[in-house]
C-alpha positions in Angstrom: -6.8 -19.6 1.9 -4.3 -22.3 2.4 -1.9 -20.9 5.1 0.6 -21.7 7.8 1.5 -19.0 10.3 4.6 -17.0 9.7 5.7 -14.1 11.8 6.8 -11.1 9.9 5.2 -7.7 10.3 6.7 -4.9 8.2 5.2 -1.6 7.3 6.1 -0.2 3.9 7.9 3.0 3.5 7.5 3.7 -0.2 9.4 6.7 -1.4 8.5 6.5 -5.1 10.2 8.6 -7.6 10.4 8.1 -11.3 12.1 4.8 -12.2 15.1 2.3 -12.0 16.8 -0.9 -13.1 20.3 -2.2 -14.0 20.0 -0.8 -17.5 18.4 2.1 -19.2 15.0 2.1 -20.7 13.4 4.8 -22.8 10.0 5.8 -21.7 6.7 6.3 -23.6 3.7 8.5 -23.3 0.8 7.2 -21.2 -2.4 6.1 -23.0 -5.6 7.5 -21.5 -7.3 5.1 -19.1 -11.1 4.8 -18.7 -12.1 5.3 -15.1 -13.2 2.1 -13.4 -16.8 2.0 -12.2 -17.8 1.8 -8.6 -18.5 -1.8 -7.7 -21.7 -1.9 -5.7 -20.9 -3.7 -2.4 -24.6 -4.6 -2.1 -24.2 -6.7 -5.3 -21.1 -8.4 -3.9 -22.9 -9.2 -0.7 -25.8 -10.7 -2.6 -23.3 -13.1 -4.3 -22.1 -14.0 -0.8 -25.6 -14.6 0.4 -26.2 -16.9 -2.6 -23.0 -18.8 -1.8 -24.1 -19.1 1.8 -27.5 -20.5 0.6 -25.6 -23.1 -1.5 -23.6 -24.2 1.4 -26.6 -24.4 3.7 -28.4 -26.6 1.2 -25.4 -28.9 0.8 -24.1 -30.0 4.2 -22.9 -26.6 5.4 -19.8 -26.2 3.1 -18.6 -25.8 -0.5 -15.5 -28.0 -0.3 -13.7 -29.9 -3.0 -15.5 -33.1 -3.9 -18.7 -32.0 -2.2 -22.0 -31.0 -3.8 -21.8 -27.5 -2.5 -18.6 -26.8 -4.6 -20.1 -28.0 -7.9 -23.2 -25.9 -7.2 -21.0 -22.9 -6.6 -19.2 -23.4 -9.9 -22.6 -23.7 -11.7 -23.9 -20.5 -10.0 -20.9 -18.4 -11.1 -20.9 -19.9 -14.6 -24.6 -19.1 -15.2 -24.1 -15.4 -14.2 -21.2 -15.1 -16.6 -22.8 -17.0 -19.5 -25.8 -14.7 -19.2 -23.8 -11.5 -20.0 -21.7 -12.8 -22.8 -18.5 -14.4 -21.4 -17.0 -17.4 -23.0 -16.8 -19.9 -20.2 -15.3 -23.4 -19.8 -14.9 -25.8 -17.0 -11.7 -27.7 -16.4 -11.9 -31.0 -14.6 -9.1 -32.6 -12.5 -8.8 -35.2 -9.8 -7.6 -34.7 -6.3 -8.0 -36.9 -3.2 -10.1 -39.3 -5.2 -12.7 -36.7 -6.2 -13.4 -34.7 -9.3 -12.5 -31.0 -9.0 -13.4 -28.1 -11.2 -11.9 -24.8 -12.4 -14.1 -22.2 -14.1 -12.4 -20.0 -16.7 -14.2 -17.0 -18.2 -12.9 -14.9 -21.2 -14.3 -11.5 -22.1 -14.5 -11.3 -25.9 -12.0 -8.9 -27.5 -8.6 -7.4 -26.5 -5.2 -8.5 -27.6 -5.0 -12.3 -27.2 -1.2 -11.9 -26.9 -1.6 -9.8 -23.8 -3.9 -11.5 -21.3 -4.7 -10.0 -17.9 -6.1 -12.6 -15.5 -7.9 -12.2 -12.1 -8.7 -15.2 -10.0 -9.9 -16.5 -6.7 -10.4 -19.9 -5.2 -14.1 -20.9 -4.9 -13.8 -23.9 -2.5 -14.2 -23.8 1.2 -12.9 -26.1 3.9 -15.2 -28.9 5.0 -15.8 -27.2 8.4 -17.8 -24.3 7.1 -19.3 -22.3 4.2 -16.2 -20.3 3.5 -17.8 -16.9 3.1 -14.7 -14.8 3.8 -12.4 -17.6 2.8 -13.0 -17.3 0.0 -16.4 -16.3 -1.0 -15.2 -12.7 -0.6 -12.6 -12.8 -3.3 -14.8 -15.0 -5.6 -17.8 -12.7 -5.2 -15.8 -9.5 -5.8 -14.2 -10.7 -9.0 -17.6 -12.0 -10.2 -19.2 -8.6 -9.7 -16.2 -6.9 -11.4 -16.6 -9.3 -14.4 -20.3 -8.4 -14.5 -19.3 -4.7 -14.4 -17.1 -5.2 -17.4 -20.1 -6.5 -19.3 -22.5 -3.8 -17.9 -20.2 -1.0 -19.0 -19.3 -2.6 -22.4 -15.7 -2.1 -21.5 -13.3 -2.9 -24.3 -9.7 -3.0 -22.9 -6.6 -3.1 -25.0 -5.6 -6.4 -23.3 -7.7 -9.6 -23.2 -9.5 -10.1 -19.9 -9.7 -13.6 -18.3 -11.3 -14.4 -14.9 -10.9 -17.7 -13.1 -12.4 -19.5 -10.1 -10.1 -22.2 -8.7 -11.0 -25.6 -7.1 -9.2 -27.4 -4.4 -7.1 -24.5 -3.3 -7.6 -25.6 0.3 -5.9 -28.9 -0.5 -2.7 -27.3 -1.8 -3.5 -25.0 -4.7 -4.5 -28.0 -6.8 -6.8 -26.3 -9.3 -4.5 -23.4 -10.2 -1.5 -25.7 -10.4 -3.5 -27.9 -12.8 -4.4 -24.9 -15.0 -0.8 -23.5 -15.2 0.8 -26.9 -15.6 -1.5 -27.7 -18.5 -1.1 -24.4 -20.2 1.2 -24.5 -23.2 4.4 -22.4 -22.8 3.3 -20.1 -25.6 0.0 -19.4 -23.8 1.8 -18.8 -20.5 4.0 -16.2 -22.2 0.8 -14.3 -23.2 -0.3 -13.7 -19.6 0.9 -10.2 -18.8 -0.2 -10.5 -15.1 -2.3 -12.5 -12.7 -4.2 -10.8 -9.8 -5.2 -13.0 -6.9 -7.9 -12.2 -4.3 -8.1 -14.5 -1.3 -9.9 -13.2 1.8 -10.7 -9.5 1.2 -13.5 -9.0 3.8 -12.0 -10.1 7.1 -14.1 -8.9 10.0 -11.1 -7.3 11.8 -9.4 -6.3 8.6 -6.0 -5.1 7.6 -5.1 -3.8 4.2 -2.3 -5.9 2.7 -0.9 -5.7 -0.8 1.3 -8.4 -2.5 4.8 -7.1 -3.3 5.6 -9.7 -6.0 5.4 -7.4 -9.0 6.3 -3.7 -8.7 3.8 -2.4 -11.3 0.8 -4.4 -9.9 1.8 -3.5 -6.3 2.0 0.2 -7.1 -1.4 0.1 -8.9 -3.0 -1.1 -5.7 -1.0 1.0 -3.3 -1.8 4.2 -5.3 -5.5 3.4 -5.1 -5.5 3.0 -1.4 -3.3 6.1 -0.9 -6.0 8.0 -2.8 -8.5 6.9 -0.2 -6.2 7.8 2.6 -6.0 4.1 3.7 -2.5 2.9 4.6 -1.4 -0.5 3.4 1.3 -3.0 4.4 3.0 -5.7 2.5 1.2 -9.1 2.6 3.3 -11.8 4.3 0.9 -14.1 6.0 -0.1 -15.8 2.8 3.3 -15.7 0.9 3.2 -18.6 -1.5 0.1 -20.1 0.1 -2.6 -19.0 -2.4 -3.1 -19.5 -6.1 -0.8 -16.7 -7.2 2.1 -19.0 -6.3 1.1 -21.3 -9.2 1.6 -18.4 -11.6 4.6 -16.9 -9.9 6.5 -20.2 -10.0 6.5 -20.1 -13.8 7.5 -16.5 -14.1 4.2 -14.8 -14.6 3.9 -11.4 -12.8 1.5 -11.6 -9.9 -0.2 -9.3 -7.4 -3.2 -9.1 -5.2 -5.0 -8.1 -2.0 -5.6 -9.6 1.4 -7.3 -8.6 4.7 -5.7 -11.1 7.1 -6.4 -14.6 8.4 -5.5 -16.2 11.7 -2.6 -13.8 12.7 -3.3 -11.3 15.5 -3.6 -7.6 14.6 -0.9 -5.7 16.4 -1.6 -2.6 18.5 0.2 -0.5 15.8 -2.1 -2.0 13.2 -5.1 -1.2 15.4 -3.9 2.4 15.5 -3.6 2.4 11.8 -6.8 0.6 10.7 -9.0 0.4 13.8 -10.4 -2.9 15.1 -9.0 -4.9 18.0 -5.8 -6.8 18.9 -7.3 -10.1 17.9 -7.2 -12.3 14.9 -7.9 -10.6 11.6 -10.5 -13.4 11.0 -11.5 -15.2 14.2 -13.6 -17.6 12.1 -10.8 -18.6 9.7 -11.4 -22.2 8.6 -14.3 -22.5 11.0 -18.1 -23.1 10.9 -18.7 -19.4 11.8 -17.2 -18.2 8.5 -20.7 -17.2 7.3 -22.2 -14.0 5.9 -21.9 -12.4 9.4 -18.1 -12.8 9.2 -17.6 -10.0 6.7 -16.5 -6.4 7.2 -18.5 -4.4 4.7 -16.1 -1.5 4.5 -13.1 -3.8 3.7 -15.2 -5.7 1.2 -16.3 -2.5 -0.5 -12.8 -0.9 -0.6 -11.2 -4.0 -2.0 -13.9 -4.7 -4.6 -13.4 -1.1 -5.9 -9.6 -1.6 -5.8 -10.0 -4.8 -7.9 -11.9 -2.9 -10.6 -9.4 0.0 -10.5 -6.5 -2.5 -11.1 -8.3 -4.4 -13.8 -9.2 -1.2 -15.7 -5.8 0.3 -15.4 -3.7 -2.8 -16.0 -5.7 -3.9 -19.0 -5.8 -0.5 -20.8 -2.4 -0.9 -22.4 1.3 -0.7 -21.7 1.9 0.7 -18.2 3.3 4.2 -18.3 7.0 4.3 -17.5 8.4 7.6 -16.3 9.5 10.0 -18.9 13.2 9.8 -19.5 16.0 7.2 -19.2 15.6 4.9 -16.2 18.2 3.0 -14.2 17.1 0.6 -11.5 18.4 -1.8 -8.9 15.7 -4.1 -7.5 17.9 -6.4 -5.4 16.9 -6.4 -1.8 19.5 -5.0 0.7 18.9 -5.8 4.4 19.1 -2.8 6.8 20.6 -3.9 10.1 18.9 -2.7 13.3 20.8 0.3 14.7 23.7 -0.8 12.6 26.1 -0.1 9.7 25.3 1.9 6.6 24.2 -0.2 3.6 24.0 0.8 0.0 22.1 -0.1 -3.2 23.9 0.9 -6.4 23.1 1.6 -10.0 25.6 2.1 -12.8 24.7 4.9 -15.1 26.0 4.7 -18.7 25.3 6.4 -22.0 24.3 9.8 -20.5 26.2 12.7 -22.1 27.7 15.3 -19.8 26.4 16.1 -16.3 23.3 15.0 -14.5 20.3 17.2 -14.7 19.1 19.8 -12.2 15.9 17.7 -11.8 17.3 14.2 -11.4 14.6 12.0 -10.0 15.5 9.6 -7.3 13.3 6.6 -6.5 13.4 4.8 -3.2 11.3 1.9 -2.0 12.1 0.9 1.6 10.3 -1.7 3.7 10.8 -0.8 7.3 8.9 -0.9 10.6 9.8 2.7 11.6 10.5 5.2 8.9 11.8 7.9 11.2 14.8 5.8 12.3 16.3 6.0 8.9 18.8 8.3 7.3 18.7 8.1 3.5 21.3 9.7 1.2 22.1 9.7 -2.5 25.8 9.5 -3.2 27.1 10.7 -6.6 29.9 9.0 -8.4 32.4 11.6 -7.1 31.3 11.0 -3.5 29.1 14.1 -3.1 26.3 13.3 -0.7 22.7 14.5 -1.1 20.6 14.0 2.0 17.1 12.7 1.1 15.7 11.9 4.5 17.3 12.9 7.8 16.8 11.0 11.1 13.5 12.0 12.8 12.5 10.3 16.0 9.0 11.8 15.6 8.5 10.5 12.1 6.6 7.2 12.4 4.6 7.4 9.2 4.7 4.5 6.8 3.3 3.9 3.3 4.5 7.3 2.3 5.0 8.0 -1.4 7.1 10.9 -2.3 9.1 12.2 -5.2 12.6 13.5 -4.5 14.1 15.8 -7.1 17.8 16.4 -6.7 19.8 19.2 -8.4 22.8 17.1 -9.4 23.9 19.4 -12.3 27.5 19.5 -10.9 27.9 15.8 -11.2 29.1 13.8 -14.2 26.2 11.5 -15.0 28.0 8.3 -15.9 29.3 6.2 -13.1 28.1 4.4 -10.0 25.4 6.1 -7.9 24.6 4.8 -4.4 21.6 4.9 -2.2 23.0 4.9 1.3 20.7 3.9 4.2 21.4 3.6 7.9 19.0 2.7 10.8 19.9 4.8 13.8 17.6 3.3 16.4 16.8 -0.1 17.8 14.0 -2.7 17.7 13.0 -2.6 14.1 13.9 -4.3 10.8 13.7 -3.6 7.1 15.4 -3.7 3.7 15.9 -1.6 0.6 13.5 -3.0 -2.0 14.5 -0.8 -4.9 16.6 2.2 -5.9 15.9 4.2 -9.1 17.3 7.1 -11.0 15.5 8.8 -13.9 17.3 11.2 -16.3 14.7 13.4 -18.0 
């Protein structure tokens, strides 16, 4: 992963209800989704052992311009060709050397709706790059093989990619996106990025770039009872940035690099107050530098997301949805702030089961008071201050009996931080009228 250190540690307080945005959107019924298969971690680890052998036979690394990288591309391509993928290799030049991207398409699915998953396959020159980023590369390889094994036929078209020269500045993925005609870019419904998913002292971080993709991953980990946090260490510093910069929805997973795991994160995930990956960009990034549990969980999460996001249109909540996705900063122990939505086109009063959706990123959930304020000024308390409430990554549905309120007008989500030493912001505010 190509990173520079940046200090920002925020836990996510997700209070998810049923929908929002500045405008109303009618909802549809959900299509049924085939359950994703379990991804055998032993298979993923075997791919890592093979990548380690390639590095060992080629000067100890798999870096751009080195024999170990081309051998890695050939290894992955042979696996995919053998099970029926249509593969192609893109060539580009960087730092005076030829680089390679591998693109693999699974036959079938709607070619006007393409779901992509990608990982960079190159290492730095100082080591074999087994966590960074053999881990992501091996996990999406095994997921692609699972698609073939199960004969999965998604609604959307599936495409997998392994990028070259990421460590030199996202060169391979930029080349792919920049050379993709605008009509083909418009067909990509989402790009999922996996860069370092087996760190030896792992955290569980989810990209927050696209709400639907983010929720897909967070829901999966919530089902395991594993808390997550928003990924910030690699913001804009892995291949998803190449897609995000041209307006393609992106998301992904990450287990941490050179930053130090905090004591709060140790309480949450175990491990020690040391770097998430002490071998980041070093010669010791070998097969011994992998946490099997993190690799297993993240590999299964990848399959879950690919199966769910490729099965058809994501199910919106039933009803008419209004949403404000603009970030609103919450000052530390400060003034009340609001996020607003304007409701129009709803006849009469609000329903007795008005669904209120809140997504707040904050380091201490208990410090917050959260209210819904109706157009006439009536206040509905959603979350009172609670000094003992330290939980984060909570997903809840608030149902408010607002039948006395006229529906049309401006509704406000009002938030105040009543204690010190923490930061956060309102990420989104939604109202759903059944």
